[in-house]
N, CA, C, O and the ligand as a Tripos MOL2 file, in Angstrom:
@<TRIPOS>MOLECULE
protein
  301   299    76     0     0
PROTEIN
NO_CHARGES

@<TRIPOS>ATOM
      1 N           5.1520   29.4880  -18.1240 N.3       1 MET1
      2 CA          4.5690   28.2280  -17.6540 C.3       1 MET1
      3 C           4.0090   27.4540  -18.8480 C.2       1 MET1
      4 O           3.3340   28.0240  -19.7050 O.2       1 MET1
      5 N           4.2860   26.1930  -18.8960 N.am      2 SER2
      6 CA          3.7940   25.3660  -19.9950 C.3       2 SER2
      7 C           2.2730   25.3790  -20.0500 C.2       2 SER2
      8 O           1.6020   25.3140  -19.0200 O.2       2 SER2
      9 N           1.7410   25.4620  -21.2580 N.am      3 GLU3
     10 CA          0.2860   25.4120  -21.3940 C.3       3 GLU3
     11 C          -0.2610   24.0300  -21.0990 C.2       3 GLU3
     12 O          -1.4690   23.8450  -20.9540 O.2       3 GLU3
     13 N           0.6260   23.0740  -21.0120 N.am      4 LYS4
     14 CA          0.1640   21.7200  -20.7240 C.3       4 LYS4
     15 C          -0.0800   21.4860  -19.2400 C.2       4 LYS4
     16 O          -0.6490   20.4680  -18.8450 O.2       4 LYS4
     17 N           0.3550   22.4410  -18.4240 N.am      5 ILE5
     18 CA          0.1670   22.2620  -16.9880 C.3       5 ILE5
     19 C          -1.3050   22.0240  -16.6920 C.2       5 ILE5
     20 O          -2.1670   22.8070  -17.0920 O.2       5 ILE5
     21 N          -1.5780   20.9400  -15.9920 N.am      6 LYS6
     22 CA         -2.9650   20.6380  -15.6370 C.3       6 LYS6
     23 C          -3.3690   21.4600  -14.4290 C.2       6 LYS6
     24 O          -2.5890   21.6690  -13.5000 O.2       6 LYS6
     25 N          -4.5930   21.9150  -14.4680 N.am      7 ARG7
     26 CA         -5.1170   22.6840  -13.3580 C.3       7 ARG7
     27 C          -6.2920   21.9550  -12.7400 C.2       7 ARG7
     28 O          -7.0330   21.2370  -13.4110 O.2       7 ARG7
     29 N          -6.4390   22.1590  -11.4600 N.am      8 CYS8
     30 CA         -7.5820   21.6160  -10.7500 C.3       8 CYS8
     31 C          -8.8490   22.2150  -11.3520 C.2       8 CYS8
     32 O          -8.9430   23.4320  -11.5120 O.2       8 CYS8
     33 N          -9.8180   21.3750  -11.6860 N.am      9 GLU9
     34 CA        -11.0600   21.8700  -12.2830 C.3       9 GLU9
     35 C         -11.8590   22.7170  -11.2920 C.2       9 GLU9
     36 O         -12.7480   23.4710  -11.6880 O.2       9 GLU9
     37 N         -11.5430   22.5890  -10.0130 N.am     10 ALA10
     38 CA        -12.2990   23.3210   -8.9910 C.3      10 ALA10
     39 C         -11.6820   24.6840   -8.7040 C.2      10 ALA10
     40 O         -12.3470   25.7080   -8.8610 O.2      10 ALA10
     41 N         -10.4260   24.7080   -8.2870 N.am     11 CYS11
     42 CA         -9.8110   25.9630   -7.8620 C.3      11 CYS11
     43 C          -8.9220   26.5560   -8.9450 C.2      11 CYS11
     44 O          -8.4250   27.6710   -8.7870 O.2      11 CYS11
     45 N          -8.7110   25.8350  -10.0380 N.am     12 GLU12
     46 CA         -7.9280   26.2810  -11.1840 C.3      12 GLU12
     47 C          -6.4620   26.5240  -10.8520 C.2      12 GLU12
     48 O          -5.7400   27.1300  -11.6440 O.2      12 GLU12
     49 N          -6.0220   26.0650   -9.7110 N.am     13 ASP13
     50 CA         -4.5940   26.1190   -9.4080 C.3      13 ASP13
     51 C          -3.8910   24.9890  -10.1400 C.2      13 ASP13
     52 O          -4.4150   23.8780  -10.2160 O.2      13 ASP13
     53 N          -2.7070   25.2620  -10.6810 N.am     14 PRO14
     54 CA         -1.9470   24.1750  -11.3160 C.3      14 PRO14
     55 C          -1.4870   23.1750  -10.2620 C.2      14 PRO14
     56 O          -1.2190   23.5270   -9.1130 O.2      14 PRO14
     57 N          -1.4040   21.9350  -10.6840 N.am     15 PHE15
     58 CA         -0.9760   20.9000   -9.7530 C.3      15 PHE15
     59 C           0.5200   20.9710   -9.5450 C.2      15 PHE15
     60 O           1.2810   21.1920  -10.4870 O.2      15 PHE15
     61 N           0.9270   20.7850   -8.3310 N.am     16 ARG16
     62 CA          2.3400   20.5910   -8.0210 C.3      16 ARG16
     63 C           2.6030   19.0970   -7.9550 C.2      16 ARG16
     64 O           1.6850   18.2870   -7.8290 O.2      16 ARG16
     65 N           3.8730   18.7570   -8.0440 N.am     17 TRP17
     66 CA          4.2220   17.3540   -8.2310 C.3      17 TRP17
     67 C           3.7050   16.4580   -7.1170 C.2      17 TRP17
     68 O           3.4470   15.2770   -7.3490 O.2      17 TRP17
     69 N           3.5500   16.9950   -5.9130 N.am     18 ASN18
     70 CA          3.1740   16.1390   -4.7940 C.3      18 ASN18
     71 C           1.7650   16.4170   -4.2950 C.2      18 ASN18
     72 O           1.4110   16.0040   -3.1900 O.2      18 ASN18
     73 N           0.9470   17.1170   -5.0970 N.am     19 ASP19
     74 CA         -0.4490   17.3200   -4.7050 C.3      19 ASP19
     75 C          -1.2040   16.0020   -4.7370 C.2      19 ASP19
     76 O          -0.9620   15.1550   -5.5960 O.2      19 ASP19
     77 N          -2.1100   15.8400   -3.8020 N.am     20 ASP20
     78 CA         -3.0300   14.7050   -3.8700 C.3      20 ASP20
     79 C          -4.0880   15.0190   -4.9110 C.2      20 ASP20
     80 O          -4.7900   16.0240   -4.8040 O.2      20 ASP20
     81 N          -4.2040   14.1760   -5.9050 N.am     21 VAL21
     82 CA         -5.0540   14.4530   -7.0540 C.3      21 VAL21
     83 C          -6.0990   13.3490   -7.1920 C.2      21 VAL21
     84 O          -5.8010   12.1600   -7.0790 O.2      21 VAL21
     85 N          -7.3220   13.7820   -7.4370 N.am     22 ILE22
     86 CA         -8.4130   12.8530   -7.6820 C.3      22 ILE22
     87 C          -8.7900   12.9470   -9.1570 C.2      22 ILE22
     88 O          -8.9610   14.0440   -9.6890 O.2      22 ILE22
     89 N          -8.9180   11.8150   -9.8070 N.am     23 GLU23
     90 CA         -9.3370   11.8060  -11.2050 C.3      23 GLU23
     91 C         -10.7980   11.4090  -11.2770 C.2      23 GLU23
     92 O         -11.1920   10.3590  -10.7700 O.2      23 GLU23
     93 N         -11.5980   12.2510  -11.9070 N.am     24 VAL24
     94 CA        -13.0270   11.9650  -12.0760 C.3      24 VAL24
     95 C         -13.3850   12.2100  -13.5310 C.2      24 VAL24
     96 O         -13.2700   13.3330  -14.0210 O.2      24 VAL24
     97 N         -13.8110   11.1780  -14.2140 N.am     25 ASN25
     98 CA        -14.2160   11.3170  -15.6170 C.3      25 ASN25
     99 C         -13.1820   12.0810  -16.4360 C.2      25 ASN25
    100 O         -13.5230   13.0140  -17.1620 O.2      25 ASN25
    101 N         -11.9370   11.6860  -16.3170 N.am     26 ASP26
    102 CA        -10.8300   12.2740  -17.0740 C.3      26 ASP26
    103 C         -10.5410   13.7200  -16.7010 C.2      26 ASP26
    104 O          -9.7830   14.3960  -17.3960 O.2      26 ASP26
    105 N         -11.1270   14.2010  -15.6240 N.am     27 LYS27
    106 CA        -10.7650   15.5240  -15.1190 C.3      27 LYS27
    107 C         -10.0530   15.3460  -13.7860 C.2      27 LYS27
    108 O         -10.2010   14.3280  -13.1100 O.2      27 LYS27
    109 N          -9.2870   16.3470  -13.4320 N.am     28 PHE28
    110 CA         -8.4500   16.2160  -12.2470 C.3      28 PHE28
    111 C          -8.7800   17.3170  -11.2400 C.2      28 PHE28
    112 O          -9.0240   18.4730  -11.5850 O.2      28 PHE28
    113 N          -8.7740   16.8970   -9.9940 N.am     29 TYR29
    114 CA         -9.1010   17.8030   -8.8940 C.3      29 TYR29
    115 C          -8.1430   17.5580   -7.7510 C.2      29 TYR29
    116 O          -7.6440   16.4460   -7.5750 O.2      29 TYR29
    117 N          -7.8850   18.6030   -6.9690 N.am     30 HIS30
    118 CA         -7.1930   18.3590   -5.7060 C.3      30 HIS30
    119 C          -8.0980   17.5000   -4.8270 C.2      30 HIS30
    120 O          -9.3230   17.6290   -4.8270 O.2      30 HIS30
    121 N          -7.4430   16.6260   -4.0830 N.am     31 LYS31
    122 CA         -8.2340   15.8110   -3.1600 C.3      31 LYS31
    123 C          -9.0110   16.6980   -2.1950 C.2      31 LYS31
    124 O         -10.1370   16.3760   -1.8180 O.2      31 LYS31
    125 N          -8.4070   17.8130   -1.7970 N.am     32 ASN32
    126 CA         -9.0410   18.6840   -0.8110 C.3      32 ASN32
    127 C         -10.1230   19.5730   -1.4150 C.2      32 ASN32
    128 O         -10.8700   20.2130   -0.6750 O.2      32 ASN32
    129 N         -10.2210   19.6270   -2.7190 N.am     33 CYS33
    130 CA        -11.1950   20.5080   -3.3610 C.3      33 CYS33
    131 C         -12.5450   19.8300   -3.5730 C.2      33 CYS33
    132 O         -13.5360   20.5020   -3.8560 O.2      33 CYS33
    133 N         -12.5910   18.5320   -3.4430 N.am     34 VAL34
    134 CA        -13.8510   17.8350   -3.6290 C.3      34 VAL34
    135 C         -14.1970   17.0730   -2.3590 C.2      34 VAL34
    136 O         -13.3310   16.7570   -1.5430 O.2      34 VAL34
    137 N         -15.4710   16.7900   -2.2170 N.am     35 GLU35
    138 CA        -15.8930   15.9290   -1.1320 C.3      35 GLU35
    139 C         -16.0990   14.5400   -1.6980 C.2      35 GLU35
    140 O         -16.7040   14.3610   -2.7550 O.2      35 GLU35
    141 N         -15.5860   13.5680   -0.9780 N.am     36 LEU36
    142 CA        -15.6830   12.1890   -1.4460 C.3      36 LEU36
    143 C         -16.6230   11.4120   -0.5370 C.2      36 LEU36
    144 O         -16.5260   11.4700    0.6890 O.2      36 LEU36
    145 N         -17.5130   10.6980   -1.1580 N.am     37 TYR37
    146 CA        -18.4580    9.8950   -0.4050 C.3      37 TYR37
    147 C         -18.1480    8.4230   -0.6440 C.2      37 TYR37
    148 O         -17.8800    8.0230   -1.7770 O.2      37 TYR37
    149 N         -18.1830    7.6220    0.4010 N.am     38 PRO38
    150 CA        -17.7100    6.2410    0.2870 C.3      38 PRO38
    151 C         -18.7280    5.2830   -0.3210 C.2      38 PRO38
    152 O         -18.6040    4.0720   -0.1370 O.2      38 PRO38
    153 N         -19.7100    5.7750   -1.0230 N.am     39 THR39
    154 CA        -20.6690    4.8900   -1.6770 C.3      39 THR39
    155 C         -20.1600    4.5720   -3.0790 C.2      39 THR39
    156 O         -20.7150    5.0610   -4.0630 O.2      39 THR39
    157 N         -19.1240    3.7660   -3.1780 N.am     40 GLY40
    158 CA        -18.5090    3.5360   -4.4630 C.3      40 GLY40
    159 C         -17.6510    4.7230   -4.8620 C.2      40 GLY40
    160 O         -17.1360    4.7690   -5.9790 O.2      40 GLY40
    161 N         -17.4960    5.6530   -3.9880 N.am     41 TYR41
    162 CA        -16.7040    6.8630   -4.1840 C.3      41 TYR41
    163 C         -17.2140    7.7000   -5.3440 C.2      41 TYR41
    164 O         -16.9330    7.4670   -6.5200 O.2      41 TYR41
    165 N         -17.9770    8.6830   -4.9240 N.am     42 PHE42
    166 CA        -18.5950    9.6160   -5.8420 C.3      42 PHE42
    167 C         -18.0880   10.9860   -5.4410 C.2      42 PHE42
    168 O         -18.1910   11.3720   -4.2760 O.2      42 PHE42
    169 N         -17.5460   11.7190   -6.3860 N.am     43 ALA43
    170 CA        -16.9720   13.0240   -6.0630 C.3      43 ALA43
    171 C         -18.0010   14.1220   -6.2770 C.2      43 ALA43
    172 O         -18.7170   14.1300   -7.2780 O.2      43 ALA43
    173 N         -18.0690   15.0570   -5.3210 N.am     44 MET44
    174 CA        -18.9990   16.1820   -5.4130 C.3      44 MET44
    175 C         -18.2060   17.4770   -5.4080 C.2      44 MET44
    176 O         -17.2070   17.6050   -4.7000 O.2      44 MET44
    177 N         -18.6590   18.4340   -6.2030 N.am     45 LEU45
    178 CA        -18.0570   19.7700   -6.1910 C.3      45 LEU45
    179 C         -19.1740   20.7850   -6.0340 C.2      45 LEU45
    180 O         -20.0350   20.9230   -6.9040 O.2      45 LEU45
    181 N         -19.1490   21.4950   -4.9090 N.am     46 ASP46
    182 CA        -20.2160   22.4600   -4.6310 C.3      46 ASP46
    183 C         -21.5970   21.8430   -4.8310 C.2      46 ASP46
    184 O         -22.4650   22.4130   -5.4910 O.2      46 ASP46
    185 N         -21.7740   20.6670   -4.2450 N.am     47 ASP47
    186 CA        -23.0450   19.9360   -4.2910 C.3      47 ASP47
    187 C         -23.4010   19.4240   -5.6830 C.2      47 ASP47
    188 O         -24.4740   18.8500   -5.8670 O.2      47 ASP47
    189 N         -22.5310   19.6180   -6.6560 N.am     48 GLU48
    190 CA        -22.7640   19.0510   -7.9750 C.3      48 GLU48
    191 C         -22.0060   17.7310   -8.0720 C.2      48 GLU48
    192 O         -20.8010   17.6880   -7.8240 O.2      48 GLU48
    193 N         -22.6970   16.6680   -8.4260 N.am     49 PRO49
    194 CA        -21.9910   15.3980   -8.5600 C.3      49 PRO49
    195 C         -21.0790   15.3920   -9.7800 C.2      49 PRO49
    196 O         -21.4900   15.7500  -10.8840 O.2      49 PRO49
    197 N         -19.8320   14.9800   -9.5620 N.am     50 LEU50
    198 CA        -18.8800   14.9220  -10.6640 C.3      50 LEU50
    199 C         -18.8550   13.5490  -11.2880 C.2      50 LEU50
    200 O         -18.6950   13.4030  -12.5000 O.2      50 LEU50
    201 N         -19.0150   12.5500  -10.4540 N.am     51 GLY51
    202 CA        -18.9740   11.1890  -10.9460 C.3      51 GLY51
    203 C         -18.1510   10.3160  -10.0330 C.2      51 GLY51
    204 O         -17.5650   10.7780   -9.0540 O.2      51 GLY51
    205 N         -18.1210    9.0500  -10.3730 N.am     52 GLY52
    206 CA        -17.3610    8.1140   -9.5640 C.3      52 GLY52
    207 C         -15.8860    8.2290   -9.8220 C.2      52 GLY52
    208 O         -15.4690    8.7010  -10.8800 O.2      52 GLY52
    209 N         -15.0900    7.8020   -8.8670 N.am     53 THR53
    210 CA        -13.6470    7.8380   -9.0390 C.3      53 THR53
    211 C         -13.0470    6.5570   -8.4760 C.2      53 THR53
    212 O         -13.5350    5.9940   -7.4960 O.2      53 THR53
    213 N         -11.9980    6.1220   -9.1130 N.am     54 GLU54
    214 CA        -11.3430    4.9070   -8.6630 C.3      54 GLU54
    215 C         -10.2440    5.2030   -7.6540 C.2      54 GLU54
    216 O          -9.9410    4.3800   -6.7890 O.2      54 GLU54
    217 N          -9.6560    6.3730   -7.7700 N.am     55 ASN55
    218 CA         -8.5130    6.6380   -6.8910 C.3      55 ASN55
    219 C          -8.9200    7.5510   -5.7420 C.2      55 ASN55
    220 O          -8.4340    8.6740   -5.6090 O.2      55 ASN55
    221 N          -9.8210    7.0360   -4.9210 N.am     56 GLU56
    222 CA        -10.4080    7.8420   -3.8610 C.3      56 GLU56
    223 C          -9.4010    8.2640   -2.8050 C.2      56 GLU56
    224 O          -9.6390    9.2260   -2.0750 O.2      56 GLU56
    225 N          -8.3040    7.5750   -2.7130 N.am     57 ASP57
    226 CA         -7.2820    7.9760   -1.7390 C.3      57 ASP57
    227 C          -6.4200    9.1050   -2.2860 C.2      57 ASP57
    228 O          -5.5910    9.6590   -1.5650 O.2      57 ASP57
    229 N          -6.6090    9.4450   -3.5370 N.am     58 GLY58
    230 CA         -5.7820   10.4460   -4.1690 C.3      58 GLY58
    231 C          -4.4600    9.8430   -4.5810 C.2      58 GLY58
    232 O          -3.9420    8.9320   -3.9340 O.2      58 GLY58
    233 N          -3.9260   10.3610   -5.6580 N.am     59 SER59
    234 CA         -2.6070    9.9470   -6.1120 C.3      59 SER59
    235 C          -1.7640   11.1910   -6.2380 C.2      59 SER59
    236 O          -2.2800   12.2600   -6.5630 O.2      59 SER59
    237 N          -0.4860   11.0730   -5.9890 N.am     60 MET60
    238 CA          0.3820   12.2210   -6.2020 C.3      60 MET60
    239 C           0.3020   12.6210   -7.6680 C.2      60 MET60
    240 O           0.2540   11.7750   -8.5600 O.2      60 MET60
    241 N           0.2890   13.9320   -7.8950 N.am     61 ALA61
    242 CA          0.1110   14.4310   -9.2580 C.3      61 ALA61
    243 C           1.1160   13.8010  -10.2110 C.2      61 ALA61
    244 O           0.7730   13.4670  -11.3450 O.2      61 ALA61
    245 N           2.3520   13.6370   -9.7560 N.am     62 PHE62
    246 CA          3.3660   13.1160  -10.6750 C.3      62 PHE62
    247 C           3.1300   11.6570  -11.0350 C.2      62 PHE62
    248 O           3.7120   11.1410  -11.9900 O.2      62 PHE62
    249 N           2.2760   10.9980  -10.2660 N.am     63 GLU63
    250 CA          1.9970    9.5970  -10.5600 C.3      63 GLU63
    251 C           0.9720    9.4390  -11.6790 C.2      63 GLU63
    252 O           0.9960    8.4430  -12.4020 O.2      63 GLU63
    253 N           0.0770   10.4060  -11.8270 N.am     64 ILE64
    254 CA         -1.0100   10.2200  -12.7930 C.3      64 ILE64
    255 C          -1.0160   11.2620  -13.8910 C.2      64 ILE64
    256 O          -1.7930   11.1490  -14.8390 O.2      64 ILE64
    257 N          -0.1620   12.2820  -13.7880 N.am     65 LEU65
    258 CA         -0.0650   13.2670  -14.8580 C.3      65 LEU65
    259 C           1.2600   13.0850  -15.5840 C.2      65 LEU65
    260 O           2.2170   12.5420  -15.0320 O.2      65 LEU65
    261 N           1.2990   13.5450  -16.8280 N.am     66 ASP66
    262 CA          2.5630   13.5340  -17.5490 C.3      66 ASP66
    263 C           3.4980   14.5810  -16.9510 C.2      66 ASP66
    264 O           3.0670   15.5110  -16.2700 O.2      66 ASP66
    265 N           4.7770   14.4050  -17.2230 N.am     67 GLN67
    266 CA          5.7690   15.2490  -16.5510 C.3      67 GLN67
    267 C           5.6090   16.7250  -16.8730 C.2      67 GLN67
    268 O           5.9630   17.5810  -16.0630 O.2      67 GLN67
    269 N           5.0770   17.0260  -18.0490 N.am     68 ASP68
    270 CA          4.9120   18.4440  -18.3950 C.3      68 ASP68
    271 C           3.5350   18.9710  -18.0100 C.2      68 ASP68
    272 O           3.1300   20.0480  -18.4450 O.2      68 ASP68
    273 N           2.8260   18.2120  -17.1980 N.am     69 GLU69
    274 CA          1.4780   18.6340  -16.8110 C.3      69 GLU69
    275 C           1.3810   19.0770  -15.3580 C.2      69 GLU69
    276 O           0.2890   19.3940  -14.8860 O.2      69 GLU69
    277 N           2.4930   19.1080  -14.6430 N.am     70 TYR70
    278 CA          2.4770   19.6050  -13.2780 C.3      70 TYR70
    279 C           3.7210   20.4430  -13.0340 C.2      70 TYR70
    280 O           4.6960   20.3800  -13.7810 O.2      70 TYR70
    281 N           3.6590   21.2300  -11.9650 N.am     71 LEU71
    282 CA          4.7700   22.1150  -11.6300 C.3      71 LEU71
    283 C           5.8320   21.3440  -10.8580 C.2      71 LEU71
    284 O           5.5170   20.6000   -9.9280 O.2      71 LEU71
    285 N           7.0630   21.5200  -11.2380 N.am     72 GLU72
    286 CA          8.1670   20.9860  -10.4590 C.3      72 GLU72
    287 C           8.3630   21.8480   -9.2260 C.2      72 GLU72
    288 O           7.8970   22.9850   -9.1700 O.2      72 GLU72
    289 N           9.0400   21.3120   -8.2640 N.am     73 ASP73
    290 CA          9.3500   22.0900   -7.0740 C.3      73 ASP73
    291 C          10.1390   23.3260   -7.4690 C.2      73 ASP73
    292 O          11.1240   23.2340   -8.2020 O.2      73 ASP73
    293 N           9.7060   24.4810   -6.9840 N.am     74 ALA74
    294 CA         10.3720   25.7180   -7.3700 C.3      74 ALA74
    295 C          11.5620   26.0370   -6.4880 C.2      74 ALA74
    296 O          12.4300   26.8170   -6.8800 O.2      74 ALA74
    297 N          11.6170   25.4550   -5.3190 N.am     75 GLU75
    298 CA         12.6780   25.7550   -4.3430 C.3      75 GLU75
    299 C          12.7200   27.2390   -4.0510 C.2      75 GLU75
    300 O          13.5450   27.6890   -3.2560 O.2      75 GLU75
    301 ZN         -8.0650   22.5000   -6.3460 Zn       76 ZN76
@<TRIPOS>BOND
     1     1     2 1
     2     2     3 1
     3     3     4 2
     4     3     5 am
     5     5     6 1
     6     6     7 1
     7     7     8 2
     8     7     9 am
     9     9    10 1
    10    10    11 1
    11    11    12 2
    12    11    13 am
    13    13    14 1
    14    14    15 1
    15    15    16 2
    16    15    17 am
    17    17    18 1
    18    18    19 1
    19    19    20 2
    20    19    21 am
    21    21    22 1
    22    22    23 1
    23    23    24 2
    24    23    25 am
    25    25    26 1
    26    26    27 1
    27    27    28 2
    28    27    29 am
    29    29    30 1
    30    30    31 1
    31    31    32 2
    32    31    33 am
    33    33    34 1
    34    34    35 1
    35    35    36 2
    36    35    37 am
    37    37    38 1
    38    38    39 1
    39    39    40 2
    40    39    41 am
    41    41    42 1
    42    42    43 1
    43    43    44 2
    44    43    45 am
    45    45    46 1
    46    46    47 1
    47    47    48 2
    48    47    49 am
    49    49    50 1
    50    50    51 1
    51    51    52 2
    52    51    53 am
    53    53    54 1
    54    54    55 1
    55    55    56 2
    56    55    57 am
    57    57    58 1
    58    58    59 1
    59    59    60 2
    60    59    61 am
    61    61    62 1
    62    62    63 1
    63    63    64 2
    64    63    65 am
    65    65    66 1
    66    66    67 1
    67    67    68 2
    68    67    69 am
    69    69    70 1
    70    70    71 1
    71    71    72 2
    72    71    73 am
    73    73    74 1
    74    74    75 1
    75    75    76 2
    76    75    77 am
    77    77    78 1
    78    78    79 1
    79    79    80 2
    80    79    81 am
    81    81    82 1
    82    82    83 1
    83    83    84 2
    84    83    85 am
    85    85    86 1
    86    86    87 1
    87    87    88 2
    88    87    89 am
    89    89    90 1
    90    90    91 1
    91    91    92 2
    92    91    93 am
    93    93    94 1
    94    94    95 1
    95    95    96 2
    96    95    97 am
    97    97    98 1
    98    98    99 1
    99    99   100 2
   100    99   101 am
   101   101   102 1
   102   102   103 1
   103   103   104 2
   104   103   105 am
   105   105   106 1
   106   106   107 1
   107   107   108 2
   108   107   109 am
   109   109   110 1
   110   110   111 1
   111   111   112 2
   112   111   113 am
   113   113   114 1
   114   114   115 1
   115   115   116 2
   116   115   117 am
   117   117   118 1
   118   118   119 1
   119   119   120 2
   120   119   121 am
   121   121   122 1
   122   122   123 1
   123   123   124 2
   124   123   125 am
   125   125   126 1
   126   126   127 1
   127   127   128 2
   128   127   129 am
   129   129   130 1
   130   130   131 1
   131   131   132 2
   132   131   133 am
   133   133   134 1
   134   134   135 1
   135   135   136 2
   136   135   137 am
   137   137   138 1
   138   138   139 1
   139   139   140 2
   140   139   141 am
   141   141   142 1
   142   142   143 1
   143   143   144 2
   144   143   145 am
   145   145   146 1
   146   146   147 1
   147   147   148 2
   148   147   149 am
   149   149   150 1
   150   150   151 1
   151   151   152 2
   152   151   153 am
   153   153   154 1
   154   154   155 1
   155   155   156 2
   156   155   157 am
   157   157   158 1
   158   158   159 1
   159   159   160 2
   160   159   161 am
   161   161   162 1
   162   162   163 1
   163   163   164 2
   164   163   165 am
   165   165   166 1
   166   166   167 1
   167   167   168 2
   168   167   169 am
   169   169   170 1
   170   170   171 1
   171   171   172 2
   172   171   173 am
   173   173   174 1
   174   174   175 1
   175   175   176 2
   176   175   177 am
   177   177   178 1
   178   178   179 1
   179   179   180 2
   180   179   181 am
   181   181   182 1
   182   182   183 1
   183   183   184 2
   184   183   185 am
   185   185   186 1
   186   186   187 1
   187   187   188 2
   188   187   189 am
   189   189   190 1
   190   190   191 1
   191   191   192 2
   192   191   193 am
   193   193   194 1
   194   194   195 1
   195   195   196 2
   196   195   197 am
   197   197   198 1
   198   198   199 1
   199   199   200 2
   200   199   201 am
   201   201   202 1
   202   202   203 1
   203   203   204 2
   204   203   205 am
   205   205   206 1
   206   206   207 1
   207   207   208 2
   208   207   209 am
   209   209   210 1
   210   210   211 1
   211   211   212 2
   212   211   213 am
   213   213   214 1
   214   214   215 1
   215   215   216 2
   216   215   217 am
   217   217   218 1
   218   218   219 1
   219   219   220 2
   220   219   221 am
   221   221   222 1
   222   222   223 1
   223   223   224 2
   224   223   225 am
   225   225   226 1
   226   226   227 1
   227   227   228 2
   228   227   229 am
   229   229   230 1
   230   230   231 1
   231   231   232 2
   232   231   233 am
   233   233   234 1
   234   234   235 1
   235   235   236 2
   236   235   237 am
   237   237   238 1
   238   238   239 1
   239   239   240 2
   240   239   241 am
   241   241   242 1
   242   242   243 1
   243   243   244 2
   244   243   245 am
   245   245   246 1
   246   246   247 1
   247   247   248 2
   248   247   249 am
   249   249   250 1
   250   250   251 1
   251   251   252 2
   252   251   253 am
   253   253   254 1
   254   254   255 1
   255   255   256 2
   256   255   257 am
   257   257   258 1
   258   258   259 1
   259   259   260 2
   260   259   261 am
   261   261   262 1
   262   262   263 1
   263   263   264 2
   264   263   265 am
   265   265   266 1
   266   266   267 1
   267   267   268 2
   268   267   269 am
   269   269   270 1
   270   270   271 1
   271   271   272 2
   272   271   273 am
   273   273   274 1
   274   274   275 1
   275   275   276 2
   276   275   277 am
   277   277   278 1
   278   278   279 1
   279   279   280 2
   280   279   281 am
   281   281   282 1
   282   282   283 1
   283   283   284 2
   284   283   285 am
   285   285   286 1
   286   286   287 1
   287   287   288 2
   288   287   289 am
   289   289   290 1
   290   290   291 1
   291   291   292 2
   292   291   293 am
   293   293   294 1
   294   294   295 1
   295   295   296 2
   296   295   297 am
   297   297   298 1
   298   298   299 1
   299   299   300 2
@<TRIPOS>SUBSTRUCTURE
     1 MET1         2 RESIDUE 1 A MET
     2 SER2         6 RESIDUE 1 A SER
     3 GLU3        10 RESIDUE 1 A GLU
     4 LYS4        14 RESIDUE 1 A LYS
     5 ILE5        18 RESIDUE 1 A ILE
     6 LYS6        22 RESIDUE 1 A LYS
     7 ARG7        26 RESIDUE 1 A ARG
     8 CYS8        30 RESIDUE 1 A CYS
     9 GLU9        34 RESIDUE 1 A GLU
    10 ALA10       38 RESIDUE 1 A ALA
    11 CYS11       42 RESIDUE 1 A CYS
    12 GLU12       46 RESIDUE 1 A GLU
    13 ASP13       50 RESIDUE 1 A ASP
    14 PRO14       54 RESIDUE 1 A PRO
    15 PHE15       58 RESIDUE 1 A PHE
    16 ARG16       62 RESIDUE 1 A ARG
    17 TRP17       66 RESIDUE 1 A TRP
    18 ASN18       70 RESIDUE 1 A ASN
    19 ASP19       74 RESIDUE 1 A ASP
    20 ASP20       78 RESIDUE 1 A ASP
    21 VAL21       82 RESIDUE 1 A VAL
    22 ILE22       86 RESIDUE 1 A ILE
    23 GLU23       90 RESIDUE 1 A GLU
    24 VAL24       94 RESIDUE 1 A VAL
    25 ASN25       98 RESIDUE 1 A ASN
    26 ASP26      102 RESIDUE 1 A ASP
    27 LYS27      106 RESIDUE 1 A LYS
    28 PHE28      110 RESIDUE 1 A PHE
    29 TYR29      114 RESIDUE 1 A TYR
    30 HIS30      118 RESIDUE 1 A HIS
    31 LYS31      122 RESIDUE 1 A LYS
    32 ASN32      126 RESIDUE 1 A ASN
    33 CYS33      130 RESIDUE 1 A CYS
    34 VAL34      134 RESIDUE 1 A VAL
    35 GLU35      138 RESIDUE 1 A GLU
    36 LEU36      142 RESIDUE 1 A LEU
    37 TYR37      146 RESIDUE 1 A TYR
    38 PRO38      150 RESIDUE 1 A PRO
    39 THR39      154 RESIDUE 1 A THR
    40 GLY40      158 RESIDUE 1 A GLY
    41 TYR41      162 RESIDUE 1 A TYR
    42 PHE42      166 RESIDUE 1 A PHE
    43 ALA43      170 RESIDUE 1 A ALA
    44 MET44      174 RESIDUE 1 A MET
    45 LEU45      178 RESIDUE 1 A LEU
    46 ASP46      182 RESIDUE 1 A ASP
    47 ASP47      186 RESIDUE 1 A ASP
    48 GLU48      190 RESIDUE 1 A GLU
    49 PRO49      194 RESIDUE 1 A PRO
    50 LEU50      198 RESIDUE 1 A LEU
    51 GLY51      202 RESIDUE 1 A GLY
    52 GLY52      206 RESIDUE 1 A GLY
    53 THR53      210 RESIDUE 1 A THR
    54 GLU54      214 RESIDUE 1 A GLU
    55 ASN55      218 RESIDUE 1 A ASN
    56 GLU56      222 RESIDUE 1 A GLU
    57 ASP57      226 RESIDUE 1 A ASP
    58 GLY58      230 RESIDUE 1 A GLY
    59 SER59      234 RESIDUE 1 A SER
    60 MET60      238 RESIDUE 1 A MET
    61 ALA61      242 RESIDUE 1 A ALA
    62 PHE62      246 RESIDUE 1 A PHE
    63 GLU63      250 RESIDUE 1 A GLU
    64 ILE64      254 RESIDUE 1 A ILE
    65 LEU65      258 RESIDUE 1 A LEU
    66 ASP66      262 RESIDUE 1 A ASP
    67 GLN67      266 RESIDUE 1 A GLN
    68 ASP68      270 RESIDUE 1 A ASP
    69 GLU69      274 RESIDUE 1 A GLU
    70 TYR70      278 RESIDUE 1 A TYR
    71 LEU71      282 RESIDUE 1 A LEU
    72 GLU72      286 RESIDUE 1 A GLU
    73 ASP73      290 RESIDUE 1 A ASP
    74 ALA74      294 RESIDUE 1 A ALA
    75 GLU75      298 RESIDUE 1 A GLU
    76 ZN76       301 GROUP 0 **** ****
């Protein structure tokens, strides 16, 4: 596995190409791994505030990561 593969800062699982990904302060998380609050969208992880995020709806990993930073479909 490429060392460039990005991993979720919360669960440390590598992102797959179609994971919903939230970017917070240049770190990446699965959308499902953080709680998002609609007050300007602030991401929390285990009650620790991570910071604001612009892509609160989540973006597919392949949209915001480089091609060698996520797992391709393994089939
Ligand atoms: Zn995760």
